[in-house]
C-alpha positions, 0 to 999 in steps of 0.5 A: 185883900188877899189875907182877908179873903182867905180869913174871912174876918180879920182885925188890924192886929190879925193883919199885922202879925200876918204881915210879921210886923213888916207894915206899921200897925197905924198903916194897916189901920188907916188902909183897912179904914179905907177899904171899909169906906170904899165898900170893899171891906164890912166893919163891926165893933168886936170888943174894943177893935173893929173886924173887917170882912170882904164884901166882894170877891177877888173875882167881882173886883178883877171884872170890875177893874177890867170893865172900867179899863175897857170903857176907859179905853174906848171913851179916849177914842172909840176908834181904838175899839177894834185894836182893843177887840183884836188884841183880846181875841188874839190873847185868848187865842193864844192863852186858851183856844177853848175860850173862843167858841165861848166868845162867839157865842157872848157875841151872838147873844149880844147881837140878839139883845141889841136887835131885840132893843131896837124893835121894841 
């Protein structure tokens, strides 16, 4: 995906050349086809081959994965929510303390939204 995001649109041949033939052409063809079937790539006929282009950004994919991970974690044992949040706050505090005020603003906004939903 990184190569496709950088290139914008690729053919199987482009990817095969990029990987210096280290991966079989047919493996790359199958992989690009599967990514298209999962709607991560669009596919259009370009002569006798297909041209593939990304349908989403790396940031959008990372966000989706993170969201699914958190939901999955909370579904396993809702009591683990506090541990997850505590770990997240600790990680943010260690990595970039300047993000903590943003986190506080997000929490306040979500509280207001939840309060409005309860009163309507």
